[in-house]
C-alpha positions in Angstrom: 15.8 152.7 78.5 19.2 152.2 79.8 20.1 151.3 83.2 22.9 153.7 84.8 26.1 152.1 85.9 27.1 152.3 89.4 30.3 154.2 90.1 31.2 151.5 92.7 31.2 149.3 89.6 33.2 151.7 87.2 35.7 152.5 89.6 38.6 149.8 90.6 38.9 149.8 94.4 42.3 150.8 95.4 44.2 147.5 96.4 45.0 148.1 100.1 48.4 147.2 101.2 49.6 145.6 104.5 51.5 147.5 106.8 55.1 147.4 106.3 55.7 146.0 109.8 53.6 143.3 109.6 55.9 140.5 108.4 58.7 141.5 110.7 56.2 141.6 113.5 54.7 137.8 112.1 57.9 136.1 111.5 59.2 137.8 115.6 56.2 136.4 117.0 56.6 133.1 115.5 60.0 132.8 116.8 59.2 133.7 120.1 56.1 131.1 120.0 59.0 128.5 118.8 61.7 129.2 121.6 59.6 129.9 124.6 57.1 126.9 123.6 58.9 124.6 122.4 58.1 121.9 125.0 54.0 122.5 124.0 54.9 120.8 120.8 56.5 117.5 122.5 53.4 115.6 120.8 54.5 116.8 117.4 58.2 116.2 118.0 57.3 112.6 119.2 55.5 111.9 116.0 58.7 112.5 114.3 60.6 110.5 116.4 58.8 108.1 118.3 61.3 105.4 119.3 63.6 108.5 120.6 63.6 108.6 124.5 63.8 112.9 124.7 62.2 114.4 122.0 63.1 117.9 122.9 66.2 119.5 123.1 66.9 120.2 127.0 70.9 120.7 127.2 70.3 124.6 126.8 67.2 126.8 127.1 66.3 127.9 123.8 66.5 131.4 124.7 70.3 131.4 125.7 70.8 129.6 122.3 69.1 132.2 120.6 71.2 134.9 122.7 74.2 133.2 121.7 73.2 133.2 118.3 72.8 136.6 117.9 75.7 137.4 119.8 77.9 135.6 117.4 76.6 137.2 114.4 76.4 140.5 115.6 80.0 140.7 116.4 80.8 139.1 113.0 78.6 141.4 111.2 79.9 144.8 113.0 83.6 143.9 112.3 82.6 142.9 108.9 80.6 146.2 107.8 83.1 148.4 109.1 85.9 146.5 107.3 84.2 146.1 104.1 82.4 149.4 104.0 85.6 151.1 104.7 87.8 149.0 101.7 85.1 149.5 99.6 85.7 153.6 100.1 89.4 153.4 100.2 89.7 151.7 96.5 86.8 153.7 95.3 89.2 157.2 96.0 91.9 158.0 93.5 94.7 157.1 95.9 93.5 153.6 96.6 92.4 152.6 93.2 95.4 150.8 92.3 94.3 148.3 95.1 90.4 148.0 93.4 91.4 144.7 92.1 93.1 143.3 95.2 90.3 144.1 97.5 87.7 142.6 95.5 89.7 139.1 95.0 90.6 139.1 98.8 86.9 139.7 99.6 85.9 136.7 96.9 88.8 134.6 98.6 86.4 134.6 101.9 83.8 132.5 100.4 85.7 130.0 98.2 86.8 128.3 101.4 83.5 126.7 102.7 83.2 127.7 106.5 84.0 124.1 107.7 87.2 124.4 106.1 88.2 127.9 107.8 86.6 126.4 111.3 89.2 123.6 110.9 92.0 126.2 110.3 91.1 128.4 112.9 91.0 126.1 115.6 94.6 125.1 116.1 95.4 128.8 116.5 92.4 130.0 118.1 91.1 127.1 119.8 88.0 125.9 120.4 85.0 128.3 121.1 83.7 131.7 120.0 86.6 133.2 118.3 86.6 130.4 115.2 83.1 131.0 114.0 83.3 134.4 114.3 86.4 134.8 112.1 84.3 132.5 109.6 81.7 134.5 109.5 83.9 137.7 108.9 85.4 136.1 106.2 82.1 134.4 104.5 80.0 137.9 105.1 82.8 140.4 103.7 82.2 139.8 99.9 78.6 140.7 99.7 79.0 144.0 101.6 82.5 145.0 99.6 80.8 144.1 96.3 78.0 146.4 96.9 80.1 148.9 98.7 81.8 149.0 95.1 78.7 148.7 93.0 76.6 151.8 95.3 79.6 154.2 95.0 80.8 153.5 91.4 77.1 154.1 90.4 77.0 157.7 91.7 76.6 159.7 88.5 80.0 161.5 87.7 77.9 165.0 86.8 76.3 164.8 90.5 79.8 165.0 92.1 81.2 166.9 90.0 78.1 169.6 90.5 79.0 169.1 94.4 82.6 170.2 93.8 81.4 172.7 91.8 79.6 174.3 94.7 83.0 174.4 97.0 82.7 171.0 98.5 86.0 168.9 99.6 86.1 165.1 98.5 85.4 164.6 102.1 82.2 166.4 102.0 81.2 165.0 98.7 82.0 161.3 100.4 79.8 161.8 103.0 77.1 164.0 101.7 76.6 163.4 98.2 78.4 159.8 97.6 77.2 157.8 100.8 73.6 159.2 100.6 72.9 157.8 97.0 75.0 154.4 97.4 73.2 153.9 100.8 70.3 151.6 99.5 72.8 149.1 97.4 75.3 149.1 100.4 72.5 148.3 102.8 71.3 145.5 100.5 74.7 144.0 100.9 74.8 144.1 105.0 71.3 142.6 104.6 72.6 139.7 102.7 75.9 139.2 104.6 74.1 139.0 108.0 71.3 136.9 106.5 73.6 134.0 105.2 75.6 134.4 108.3 72.5 133.4 110.5 72.3 130.1 108.6 76.0 129.7 108.4 76.6 130.6 112.3 74.9 127.0 113.2 78.4 125.2 112.3 80.1 127.2 115.5 78.2 124.5 117.4 81.0 121.8 115.9 83.4 123.9 117.8 82.3 124.5 120.6 80.3 127.8 120.3 76.8 127.0 121.6 74.1 128.6 119.6 70.9 127.6 117.7 72.9 124.9 115.9 73.5 122.9 119.1 70.1 120.8 118.6 71.0 120.6 114.8 74.5 119.0 115.6 73.5 116.8 118.4 70.5 115.5 116.2 72.9 114.4 113.9 74.9 112.9 116.0 72.5 110.8 117.6 70.1 110.4 114.7 67.2 112.3 116.5 65.9 114.3 113.8 63.3 116.0 116.2 66.4 117.8 117.5 67.4 118.5 114.0 63.9 120.1 113.1 64.1 122.1 116.5 67.4 123.9 115.8 66.4 124.6 111.9 63.1 125.7 112.7 64.6 128.5 115.3 67.4 129.4 112.8 64.9 129.8 109.7 62.6 131.8 111.8 65.7 133.7 112.8 66.7 134.5 109.5 63.3 135.7 108.0 62.5 137.6 111.1 65.7 139.7 110.9 65.5 139.8 106.9 62.1 141.4 107.0 63.4 143.9 109.5 66.1 144.6 107.2 63.5 145.1 104.1 61.8 147.1 106.2 64.4 149.6 107.1 65.7 149.8 103.1 62.3 150.5 102.3 62.2 153.6 104.4 65.6 154.0 103.7 64.6 154.4 99.7 61.7 156.5 100.7 63.8 159.1 102.5 66.4 159.6 99.6 63.4 159.6 97.2 62.0 162.3 99.3 65.3 164.8 99.2 
């Protein structure tokens, strides 16, 4: 006599996905713990630098450095997004198509110069402080946004735009209601790449007097204290992971909204 097979064995159990907000929450919590509780890890850093007099960077509070870091990256991101998306829109219109190669080359030029070289050129003109690193981040973060804006807008099928035109839409309405919504996920991916790269690049601002999370790294290199370097690098890495996971969450929500429309 055959033994009946249980339905629980014949039917595969569905794989339960982790909530989308889990990773941003996790990385954000680790960032908060590292920023607020850095001094609690003194035994660990003492193991890294047993002969150092101080192993916890104390020239400024880490939460203050975090705020300054976010300020610099945020200002550069806002300006870069406005300029990059506007330039991408302009050169994909009929009246601006002749400037497309020029805009693409100028955007690429920003990443051909190392950020250190940009800072060296900017300091004599702009002086020490926050402004030179903001300029460097703007030039360095422009290419991903321009490139993805061009790819997103050029990827919209001509039939869709022709259908919108046949419905009586003006060019401005087609851009606002058809092209930009369809290109939004690609453009958003470029913004995500630009901001994440600049979170790490902003640490160079500490070399020109722009105090941020790069301060412990530069101080550790100058003084030969690897504990300082680890503290700065860890904080920047956790910040980058937090912001990148937030962008990923927003990107998924954006795609799901577009697919539902």
